[in-house]
ChimeraX commands (.cxc) that place a marker at each C-alpha (Angstrom):
marker #1 position 124.05,71.94,81.19 radius 0.5
marker #1 position 123.88,68.12,80.78 radius 0.5
marker #1 position 122.27,67.40,84.78 radius 0.5
marker #1 position 119.25,65.39,84.72 radius 0.5
marker #1 position 116.75,67.04,86.71 radius 0.5
marker #1 position 113.14,65.55,88.17 radius 0.5
marker #1 position 110.96,68.09,89.34 radius 0.5
marker #1 position 108.70,66.84,92.29 radius 0.5
marker #1 position 105.18,68.03,92.55 radius 0.5
marker #1 position 104.44,69.68,88.66 radius 0.5
marker #1 position 102.42,72.27,89.67 radius 0.5
marker #1 position 101.90,75.87,89.08 radius 0.5
marker #1 position 105.17,76.54,90.01 radius 0.5
marker #1 position 107.03,73.61,89.02 radius 0.5
marker #1 position 105.20,73.95,85.77 radius 0.5
marker #1 position 106.52,77.34,85.27 radius 0.5
marker #1 position 110.08,76.13,86.20 radius 0.5
marker #1 position 109.37,73.45,83.61 radius 0.5
marker #1 position 108.06,75.60,80.60 radius 0.5
marker #1 position 111.40,77.52,81.39 radius 0.5
marker #1 position 113.71,75.19,81.25 radius 0.5
marker #1 position 112.43,74.00,77.86 radius 0.5
marker #1 position 113.52,76.53,75.84 radius 0.5
marker #1 position 116.66,76.28,77.45 radius 0.5
marker #1 position 117.60,72.46,77.61 radius 0.5
marker #1 position 116.69,69.31,76.36 radius 0.5
marker #1 position 113.24,68.05,77.50 radius 0.5
marker #1 position 114.90,64.48,77.93 radius 0.5
marker #1 position 116.78,66.22,80.63 radius 0.5
marker #1 position 113.54,66.88,82.73 radius 0.5
marker #1 position 111.43,64.41,84.37 radius 0.5
marker #1 position 108.35,65.63,86.52 radius 0.5
marker #1 position 106.11,64.45,88.95 radius 0.5
marker #1 position 101.72,64.67,90.00 radius 0.5
marker #1 position 99.70,62.59,90.86 radius 0.5
marker #1 position 97.05,63.50,88.31 radius 0.5
marker #1 position 99.60,63.01,85.41 radius 0.5
marker #1 position 96.58,63.78,82.38 radius 0.5
marker #1 position 97.34,67.36,83.89 radius 0.5
marker #1 position 100.72,67.40,82.02 radius 0.5
marker #1 position 100.84,64.97,79.62 radius 0.5
marker #1 position 100.96,67.53,77.19 radius 0.5
marker #1 position 104.81,68.39,78.44 radius 0.5
marker #1 position 105.62,65.05,76.56 radius 0.5
marker #1 position 105.59,66.03,73.35 radius 0.5
marker #1 position 108.60,68.23,74.02 radius 0.5
marker #1 position 110.25,65.32,75.40 radius 0.5
marker #1 position 109.78,65.59,79.23 radius 0.5
marker #1 position 109.19,62.33,81.20 radius 0.5
marker #1 position 105.60,62.54,82.91 radius 0.5
marker #1 position 105.16,59.84,85.77 radius 0.5
marker #1 position 103.31,60.01,88.81 radius 0.5
marker #1 position 106.43,58.08,90.69 radius 0.5
marker #1 position 108.44,60.19,93.27 radius 0.5
marker #1 position 111.19,57.54,93.78 radius 0.5
marker #1 position 111.42,56.80,89.88 radius 0.5
marker #1 position 111.51,60.26,89.04 radius 0.5
marker #1 position 114.51,60.59,91.94 radius 0.5
marker #1 position 116.30,57.42,90.26 radius 0.5
marker #1 position 117.12,59.10,87.51 radius 0.5
marker #1 position 118.35,62.29,88.37 radius 0.5
marker #1 position 121.44,64.54,89.49 radius 0.5
marker #1 position 118.95,67.35,90.82 radius 0.5
marker #1 position 115.73,67.22,92.69 radius 0.5
marker #1 position 113.43,70.07,92.75 radius 0.5
marker #1 position 110.93,70.47,95.42 radius 0.5
marker #1 position 108.03,71.95,94.00 radius 0.5
marker #1 position 105.74,70.66,96.35 radius 0.5
marker #1 position 103.50,72.10,99.37 radius 0.5
marker #1 position 105.56,72.96,102.55 radius 0.5
marker #1 position 103.75,70.27,104.81 radius 0.5
marker #1 position 104.41,67.90,102.49 radius 0.5
marker #1 position 107.99,68.16,102.10 radius 0.5
marker #1 position 108.74,65.63,105.09 radius 0.5
marker #1 position 106.42,63.36,103.49 radius 0.5
marker #1 position 108.09,63.27,100.31 radius 0.5
marker #1 position 111.58,62.75,101.82 radius 0.5
marker #1 position 110.92,60.47,103.46 radius 0.5
marker #1 position 109.01,58.39,100.36 radius 0.5
marker #1 position 111.76,59.15,98.53 radius 0.5
marker #1 position 115.28,58.56,101.00 radius 0.5
marker #1 position 115.97,54.69,99.80 radius 0.5
marker #1 position 116.41,56.59,96.32 radius 0.5
marker #1 position 118.96,59.22,97.28 radius 0.5
marker #1 position 122.39,58.82,96.92 radius 0.5
marker #1 position 125.91,61.12,96.89 radius 0.5
marker #1 position 125.03,62.08,93.40 radius 0.5
marker #1 position 122.05,63.76,94.20 radius 0.5
marker #1 position 121.91,67.38,95.06 radius 0.5
marker #1 position 118.31,68.38,96.56 radius 0.5
marker #1 position 116.50,71.79,96.36 radius 0.5
marker #1 position 113.75,72.83,98.41 radius 0.5
marker #1 position 111.32,75.22,96.63 radius 0.5
marker #1 position 109.03,75.33,99.59 radius 0.5
marker #1 position 108.20,78.22,101.30 radius 0.5
marker #1 position 108.94,78.32,105.65 radius 0.5
marker #1 position 110.67,74.75,105.37 radius 0.5
marker #1 position 114.29,75.54,106.94 radius 0.5
marker #1 position 117.58,73.94,105.34 radius 0.5
marker #1 position 118.01,71.90,109.04 radius 0.5
marker #1 position 114.67,70.57,108.79 radius 0.5
marker #1 position 115.32,69.44,105.33 radius 0.5
marker #1 position 118.37,67.96,106.00 radius 0.5
marker #1 position 117.32,65.94,109.25 radius 0.5
marker #1 position 115.08,64.26,106.69 radius 0.5
marker #1 position 117.56,63.36,103.97 radius 0.5
marker #1 position 120.44,60.46,104.59 radius 0.5
marker #1 position 123.28,62.40,106.50 radius 0.5
marker #1 position 125.51,62.81,103.21 radius 0.5
marker #1 position 123.06,64.37,101.17 radius 0.5
marker #1 position 123.46,67.81,99.36 radius 0.5
marker #1 position 120.65,70.40,100.15 radius 0.5
marker #1 position 120.10,73.75,98.55 radius 0.5
marker #1 position 117.13,75.83,99.52 radius 0.5
marker #1 position 116.28,78.20,96.14 radius 0.5
marker #1 position 112.90,80.69,96.22 radius 0.5
marker #1 position 112.06,81.05,92.28 radius 0.5
marker #1 position 108.55,82.59,91.02 radius 0.5
marker #1 position 106.34,81.67,88.14 radius 0.5
marker #1 position 108.09,83.82,85.64 radius 0.5
marker #1 position 109.76,81.20,85.29 radius 0.5
marker #1 position 107.72,80.44,82.72 radius 0.5
marker #1 position 109.16,82.76,80.53 radius 0.5
marker #1 position 112.88,82.85,81.47 radius 0.5
marker #1 position 112.38,85.86,83.96 radius 0.5
marker #1 position 112.19,84.47,87.42 radius 0.5
marker #1 position 113.87,86.26,89.84 radius 0.5
marker #1 position 115.05,83.08,92.21 radius 0.5
marker #1 position 116.47,83.38,96.16 radius 0.5
marker #1 position 119.26,80.58,96.80 radius 0.5
marker #1 position 120.72,79.49,100.07 radius 0.5
marker #1 position 122.97,76.16,100.35 radius 0.5
marker #1 position 123.13,74.12,103.54 radius 0.5
marker #1 position 125.65,73.49,105.99 radius 0.5
marker #1 position 126.21,69.77,103.80 radius 0.5
marker #1 position 126.07,71.10,100.41 radius 0.5
marker #1 position 129.44,72.42,98.42 radius 0.5
marker #1 position 130.29,75.35,96.36 radius 0.5
marker #1 position 130.05,73.22,93.16 radius 0.5
marker #1 position 126.34,72.19,94.18 radius 0.5
marker #1 position 125.81,75.34,95.02 radius 0.5
marker #1 position 126.87,76.79,91.42 radius 0.5
marker #1 position 125.83,73.80,89.57 radius 0.5
marker #1 position 121.80,75.04,90.70 radius 0.5
marker #1 position 122.67,78.52,90.49 radius 0.5
marker #1 position 123.23,77.21,86.88 radius 0.5
marker #1 position 120.15,75.90,86.18 radius 0.5
marker #1 position 117.92,78.77,87.91 radius 0.5
marker #1 position 120.11,81.32,85.68 radius 0.5
marker #1 position 118.43,79.63,82.47 radius 0.5
marker #1 position 115.51,80.78,83.68 radius 0.5
marker #1 position 115.37,84.39,84.81 radius 0.5
marker #1 position 118.26,86.09,87.47 radius 0.5
marker #1 position 119.79,84.24,90.38 radius 0.5
marker #1 position 121.06,85.55,93.61 radius 0.5
marker #1 position 122.96,83.66,96.68 radius 0.5
marker #1 position 121.71,84.86,99.97 radius 0.5
marker #1 position 121.66,84.15,103.49 radius 0.5
marker #1 position 118.98,81.64,104.57 radius 0.5
marker #1 position 118.10,84.12,107.01 radius 0.5
marker #1 position 116.48,85.85,104.20 radius 0.5
marker #1 position 114.89,83.12,102.72 radius 0.5
marker #1 position 111.57,84.58,104.15 radius 0.5
marker #1 position 112.33,88.12,102.74 radius 0.5
marker #1 position 112.90,86.70,99.60 radius 0.5
marker #1 position 109.63,84.90,99.43 radius 0.5
marker #1 position 107.58,88.59,99.85 radius 0.5
marker #1 position 110.08,89.66,97.38 radius 0.5
marker #1 position 110.56,87.76,94.75 radius 0.5
marker #1 position 108.17,85.10,95.32 radius 0.5
marker #1 position 104.69,87.22,96.15 radius 0.5
marker #1 position 106.13,90.23,94.28 radius 0.5
marker #1 position 105.29,89.02,91.41 radius 0.5
marker #1 position 101.29,89.05,92.80 radius 0.5
marker #1 position 101.81,92.88,93.54 radius 0.5
marker #1 position 102.68,93.86,90.32 radius 0.5
marker #1 position 100.66,92.10,88.21 radius 0.5
marker #1 position 98.07,93.98,90.50 radius 0.5
marker #1 position 99.13,97.09,90.08 radius 0.5
marker #1 position 98.72,96.34,86.47 radius 0.5
marker #1 position 95.35,95.55,86.40 radius 0.5
marker #1 position 94.72,98.67,88.26 radius 0.5
marker #1 position 96.50,100.44,85.52 radius 0.5
marker #1 position 94.73,98.52,83.11 radius 0.5
marker #1 position 91.25,99.45,84.65 radius 0.5
marker #1 position 92.18,103.31,84.81 radius 0.5
marker #1 position 93.13,103.28,80.88 radius 0.5
marker #1 position 89.41,101.79,80.00 radius 0.5
marker #1 position 87.76,104.55,82.30 radius 0.5
marker #1 position 90.00,107.29,80.03 radius 0.5
marker #1 position 88.59,105.34,76.64 radius 0.5
marker #1 position 91.37,102.60,75.96 radius 0.5
marker #1 position 89.31,99.12,75.03 radius 0.5
marker #1 position 91.00,96.42,77.16 radius 0.5
marker #1 position 93.40,94.96,75.16 radius 0.5
marker #1 position 94.79,98.45,74.21 radius 0.5
marker #1 position 94.91,99.22,77.77 radius 0.5
marker #1 position 96.55,95.88,78.70 radius 0.5
marker #1 position 99.26,96.12,75.97 radius 0.5
marker #1 position 99.79,99.59,77.30 radius 0.5
marker #1 position 100.05,99.12,80.86 radius 0.5
marker #1 position 102.42,95.76,80.11 radius 0.5
marker #1 position 104.74,97.37,77.99 radius 0.5
marker #1 position 105.18,100.16,80.36 radius 0.5
marker #1 position 105.78,98.05,83.06 radius 0.5
marker #1 position 108.30,96.21,81.42 radius 0.5
marker #1 position 110.07,99.47,79.81 radius 0.5
marker #1 position 110.47,100.70,83.65 radius 0.5
marker #1 position 111.81,97.66,85.20 radius 0.5
marker #1 position 114.26,97.68,82.28 radius 0.5
marker #1 position 115.26,101.11,82.89 radius 0.5
marker #1 position 116.74,100.05,86.12 radius 0.5
marker #1 position 117.91,96.63,85.38 radius 0.5
marker #1 position 120.27,98.51,82.40 radius 0.5
marker #1 position 121.95,101.59,84.32 radius 0.5
marker #1 position 121.34,100.30,87.94 radius 0.5
marker #1 position 120.02,103.67,89.17 radius 0.5
marker #1 position 117.22,104.24,91.91 radius 0.5
marker #1 position 113.95,104.32,91.41 radius 0.5
marker #1 position 113.85,107.95,92.51 radius 0.5
marker #1 position 116.34,108.95,89.84 radius 0.5
marker #1 position 114.18,107.76,86.75 radius 0.5
marker #1 position 111.15,109.22,88.55 radius 0.5
marker #1 position 112.91,113.00,88.57 radius 0.5
marker #1 position 113.10,112.21,84.55 radius 0.5
marker #1 position 109.02,111.97,83.98 radius 0.5
marker #1 position 108.24,114.48,86.58 radius 0.5
marker #1 position 108.12,118.48,85.86 radius 0.5
marker #1 position 107.06,121.41,87.87 radius 0.5
marker #1 position 102.96,121.20,88.13 radius 0.5
marker #1 position 103.10,118.61,85.68 radius 0.5
marker #1 position 101.08,115.94,84.89 radius 0.5
marker #1 position 102.66,113.04,86.23 radius 0.5
marker #1 position 103.86,114.98,89.89 radius 0.5
marker #1 position 100.08,115.81,90.12 radius 0.5
marker #1 position 99.47,111.74,89.63 radius 0.5
marker #1 position 101.58,110.90,91.88 radius 0.5
marker #1 position 101.00,113.34,94.90 radius 0.5
marker #1 position 97.79,111.62,94.56 radius 0.5
marker #1 position 98.51,108.21,94.95 radius 0.5
marker #1 position 100.62,109.31,97.70 radius 0.5
marker #1 position 98.07,111.33,98.99 radius 0.5
marker #1 position 95.94,108.17,99.13 radius 0.5
marker #1 position 98.65,105.63,101.03 radius 0.5
marker #1 position 100.16,104.19,97.69 radius 0.5
marker #1 position 103.49,103.25,98.94 radius 0.5
marker #1 position 102.87,103.19,102.32 radius 0.5
marker #1 position 99.96,100.75,100.87 radius 0.5
marker #1 position 102.40,98.58,99.26 radius 0.5
marker #1 position 105.00,98.83,102.14 radius 0.5
marker #1 position 102.36,97.43,105.20 radius 0.5
marker #1 position 101.72,94.66,102.56 radius 0.5
marker #1 position 104.40,93.29,102.02 radius 0.5
marker #1 position 105.29,93.73,105.70 radius 0.5
marker #1 position 102.03,91.66,106.07 radius 0.5
marker #1 position 103.16,89.23,104.35 radius 0.5
marker #1 position 106.46,88.13,106.04 radius 0.5
marker #1 position 104.94,88.64,109.60 radius 0.5
marker #1 position 102.65,86.13,108.55 radius 0.5
marker #1 position 105.65,83.37,106.77 radius 0.5
marker #1 position 107.41,84.28,109.94 radius 0.5
marker #1 position 104.41,83.17,112.21 radius 0.5
marker #1 position 103.64,86.55,114.14 radius 0.5
marker link #1:1,2 radius 0.2
marker link #1:2,3 radius 0.2
marker link #1:3,4 radius 0.2
marker link #1:4,5 radius 0.2
marker link #1:5,6 radius 0.2
marker link #1:6,7 radius 0.2
marker link #1:7,8 radius 0.2
marker link #1:8,9 radius 0.2
marker link #1:9,10 radius 0.2
marker link #1:10,11 radius 0.2
marker link #1:11,12 radius 0.2
marker link #1:12,13 radius 0.2
marker link #1:13,14 radius 0.2
marker link #1:14,15 radius 0.2
marker link #1:15,16 radius 0.2
marker link #1:16,17 radius 0.2
marker link #1:17,18 radius 0.2
marker link #1:18,19 radius 0.2
marker link #1:19,20 radius 0.2
marker link #1:20,21 radius 0.2
marker link #1:21,22 radius 0.2
marker link #1:22,23 radius 0.2
marker link #1:23,24 radius 0.2
marker link #1:24,25 radius 0.2
marker link #1:25,26 radius 0.2
marker link #1:26,27 radius 0.2
marker link #1:27,28 radius 0.2
marker link #1:28,29 radius 0.2
marker link #1:29,30 radius 0.2
marker link #1:30,31 radius 0.2
marker link #1:31,32 radius 0.2
marker link #1:32,33 radius 0.2
marker link #1:33,34 radius 0.2
marker link #1:34,35 radius 0.2
marker link #1:35,36 radius 0.2
marker link #1:36,37 radius 0.2
marker link #1:37,38 radius 0.2
marker link #1:38,39 radius 0.2
marker link #1:39,40 radius 0.2
marker link #1:40,41 radius 0.2
marker link #1:41,42 radius 0.2
marker link #1:42,43 radius 0.2
marker link #1:43,44 radius 0.2
marker link #1:44,45 radius 0.2
marker link #1:45,46 radius 0.2
marker link #1:46,47 radius 0.2
marker link #1:47,48 radius 0.2
marker link #1:48,49 radius 0.2
marker link #1:49,50 radius 0.2
marker link #1:50,51 radius 0.2
marker link #1:51,52 radius 0.2
marker link #1:52,53 radius 0.2
marker link #1:53,54 radius 0.2
marker link #1:54,55 radius 0.2
marker link #1:55,56 radius 0.2
marker link #1:56,57 radius 0.2
marker link #1:57,58 radius 0.2
marker link #1:58,59 radius 0.2
marker link #1:59,60 radius 0.2
marker link #1:60,61 radius 0.2
marker link #1:61,62 radius 0.2
marker link #1:62,63 radius 0.2
marker link #1:63,64 radius 0.2
marker link #1:64,65 radius 0.2
marker link #1:65,66 radius 0.2
marker link #1:66,67 radius 0.2
marker link #1:67,68 radius 0.2
marker link #1:68,69 radius 0.2
marker link #1:69,70 radius 0.2
marker link #1:70,71 radius 0.2
marker link #1:71,72 radius 0.2
marker link #1:72,73 radius 0.2
marker link #1:73,74 radius 0.2
marker link #1:74,75 radius 0.2
marker link #1:75,76 radius 0.2
marker link #1:76,77 radius 0.2
marker link #1:77,78 radius 0.2
marker link #1:78,79 radius 0.2
marker link #1:79,80 radius 0.2
marker link #1:80,81 radius 0.2
marker link #1:81,82 radius 0.2
marker link #1:82,83 radius 0.2
marker link #1:83,84 radius 0.2
marker link #1:84,85 radius 0.2
marker link #1:85,86 radius 0.2
marker link #1:86,87 radius 0.2
marker link #1:87,88 radius 0.2
marker link #1:88,89 radius 0.2
marker link #1:89,90 radius 0.2
marker link #1:90,91 radius 0.2
marker link #1:91,92 radius 0.2
marker link #1:92,93 radius 0.2
marker link #1:93,94 radius 0.2
marker link #1:94,95 radius 0.2
marker link #1:95,96 radius 0.2
marker link #1:96,97 radius 0.2
marker link #1:97,98 radius 0.2
marker link #1:98,99 radius 0.2
marker link #1:99,100 radius 0.2
marker link #1:100,101 radius 0.2
marker link #1:101,102 radius 0.2
marker link #1:102,103 radius 0.2
marker link #1:103,104 radius 0.2
marker link #1:104,105 radius 0.2
marker link #1:105,106 radius 0.2
marker link #1:106,107 radius 0.2
marker link #1:107,108 radius 0.2
marker link #1:108,109 radius 0.2
marker link #1:109,110 radius 0.2
marker link #1:110,111 radius 0.2
marker link #1:111,112 radius 0.2
marker link #1:112,113 radius 0.2
marker link #1:113,114 radius 0.2
marker link #1:114,115 radius 0.2
marker link #1:115,116 radius 0.2
marker link #1:116,117 radius 0.2
marker link #1:117,118 radius 0.2
marker link #1:118,119 radius 0.2
marker link #1:119,120 radius 0.2
marker link #1:120,121 radius 0.2
marker link #1:121,122 radius 0.2
marker link #1:122,123 radius 0.2
marker link #1:123,124 radius 0.2
marker link #1:124,125 radius 0.2
marker link #1:125,126 radius 0.2
marker link #1:126,127 radius 0.2
marker link #1:127,128 radius 0.2
marker link #1:128,129 radius 0.2
marker link #1:129,130 radius 0.2
marker link #1:130,131 radius 0.2
marker link #1:131,132 radius 0.2
marker link #1:132,133 radius 0.2
marker link #1:133,134 radius 0.2
marker link #1:134,135 radius 0.2
marker link #1:135,136 radius 0.2
marker link #1:136,137 radius 0.2
marker link #1:137,138 radius 0.2
marker link #1:138,139 radius 0.2
marker link #1:139,140 radius 0.2
marker link #1:140,141 radius 0.2
marker link #1:141,142 radius 0.2
marker link #1:142,143 radius 0.2
marker link #1:143,144 radius 0.2
marker link #1:144,145 radius 0.2
marker link #1:145,146 radius 0.2
marker link #1:146,147 radius 0.2
marker link #1:147,148 radius 0.2
marker link #1:148,149 radius 0.2
marker link #1:149,150 radius 0.2
marker link #1:150,151 radius 0.2
marker link #1:151,152 radius 0.2
marker link #1:152,153 radius 0.2
marker link #1:153,154 radius 0.2
marker link #1:154,155 radius 0.2
marker link #1:155,156 radius 0.2
marker link #1:156,157 radius 0.2
marker link #1:157,158 radius 0.2
marker link #1:158,159 radius 0.2
marker link #1:159,160 radius 0.2
marker link #1:160,161 radius 0.2
marker link #1:161,162 radius 0.2
marker link #1:162,163 radius 0.2
marker link #1:163,164 radius 0.2
marker link #1:164,165 radius 0.2
marker link #1:165,166 radius 0.2
marker link #1:166,167 radius 0.2
marker link #1:167,168 radius 0.2
marker link #1:168,169 radius 0.2
marker link #1:169,170 radius 0.2
marker link #1:170,171 radius 0.2
marker link #1:171,172 radius 0.2
marker link #1:172,173 radius 0.2
marker link #1:173,174 radius 0.2
marker link #1:174,175 radius 0.2
marker link #1:175,176 radius 0.2
marker link #1:176,177 radius 0.2
marker link #1:177,178 radius 0.2
marker link #1:178,179 radius 0.2
marker link #1:179,180 radius 0.2
marker link #1:180,181 radius 0.2
marker link #1:181,182 radius 0.2
marker link #1:182,183 radius 0.2
marker link #1:183,184 radius 0.2
marker link #1:184,185 radius 0.2
marker link #1:185,186 radius 0.2
marker link #1:186,187 radius 0.2
marker link #1:187,188 radius 0.2
marker link #1:188,189 radius 0.2
marker link #1:189,190 radius 0.2
marker link #1:190,191 radius 0.2
marker link #1:191,192 radius 0.2
marker link #1:192,193 radius 0.2
marker link #1:193,194 radius 0.2
marker link #1:194,195 radius 0.2
marker link #1:195,196 radius 0.2
marker link #1:196,197 radius 0.2
marker link #1:197,198 radius 0.2
marker link #1:198,199 radius 0.2
marker link #1:199,200 radius 0.2
marker link #1:200,201 radius 0.2
marker link #1:201,202 radius 0.2
marker link #1:202,203 radius 0.2
marker link #1:203,204 radius 0.2
marker link #1:204,205 radius 0.2
marker link #1:205,206 radius 0.2
marker link #1:206,207 radius 0.2
marker link #1:207,208 radius 0.2
marker link #1:208,209 radius 0.2
marker link #1:209,210 radius 0.2
marker link #1:210,211 radius 0.2
marker link #1:211,212 radius 0.2
marker link #1:212,213 radius 0.2
marker link #1:213,214 radius 0.2
marker link #1:214,215 radius 0.2
marker link #1:215,216 radius 0.2
marker link #1:216,217 radius 0.2
marker link #1:217,218 radius 0.2
marker link #1:218,219 radius 0.2
marker link #1:219,220 radius 0.2
marker link #1:220,221 radius 0.2
marker link #1:221,222 radius 0.2
marker link #1:222,223 radius 0.2
marker link #1:223,224 radius 0.2
marker link #1:224,225 radius 0.2
marker link #1:225,226 radius 0.2
marker link #1:226,227 radius 0.2
marker link #1:227,228 radius 0.2
marker link #1:228,229 radius 0.2
marker link #1:229,230 radius 0.2
marker link #1:230,231 radius 0.2
marker link #1:231,232 radius 0.2
marker link #1:232,233 radius 0.2
marker link #1:233,234 radius 0.2
marker link #1:234,235 radius 0.2
marker link #1:235,236 radius 0.2
marker link #1:236,237 radius 0.2
marker link #1:237,238 radius 0.2
marker link #1:238,239 radius 0.2
marker link #1:239,240 radius 0.2
marker link #1:240,241 radius 0.2
marker link #1:241,242 radius 0.2
marker link #1:242,243 radius 0.2
marker link #1:243,244 radius 0.2
marker link #1:244,245 radius 0.2
marker link #1:245,246 radius 0.2
marker link #1:246,247 radius 0.2
marker link #1:247,248 radius 0.2
marker link #1:248,249 radius 0.2
marker link #1:249,250 radius 0.2
marker link #1:250,251 radius 0.2
marker link #1:251,252 radius 0.2
marker link #1:252,253 radius 0.2
marker link #1:253,254 radius 0.2
marker link #1:254,255 radius 0.2
marker link #1:255,256 radius 0.2
marker link #1:256,257 radius 0.2
marker link #1:257,258 radius 0.2
marker link #1:258,259 radius 0.2
marker link #1:259,260 radius 0.2
marker link #1:260,261 radius 0.2
marker link #1:261,262 radius 0.2
marker link #1:262,263 radius 0.2
view
């Protein structure tokens, strides 16, 4: 992958993407921007160009990732519009900002794509959802998918699923982390030291996910393998369900979706 990538707004998500890409490509292919450049100066040791000028970053890029807050997208596009040319692909990572809104703020010939990654990009394990605007070519879509496949797994979806992708892929990391925290707290209560409980919980969650990724089974099929009649596991699962485990997860995710779509 020989594209030059500008990451505009290197906050938590932008930094995660940068760290993930550094494991796969030369740092000299990456430029990041941030108002407080001291916070990302450490990236320079890996060859990354760090600047506070969005326009300078765009001028030398092929792919421009907008990793700014949603309310800043239009302002940033207005700022960099004079530097955007036919060679650029603009990729928005902003939640709730439609492709049509981004396209209207760009030059008419600009190719625009939306992506919803997550912070697991930092360790090459992001689940990224991608949708392209009407102006974007299949070649540009393939280029963007190639970039996000470097930092995890990506899937192309219709834009009308982007808000759902935000909940499932974007917010989903936080839901899993909260579950792991609960596992650790229970582990401590039943006798483990916190560091040991954390190691066991982390590996257990990783292993469960890997089983599903490798064999493609529905989670329930794997549950059947560890729930025996009158056993410990089914007793615990039934107690969790009695206290609303599954319904709490589902209702929380639906609440997040309603927040995004403005209900």
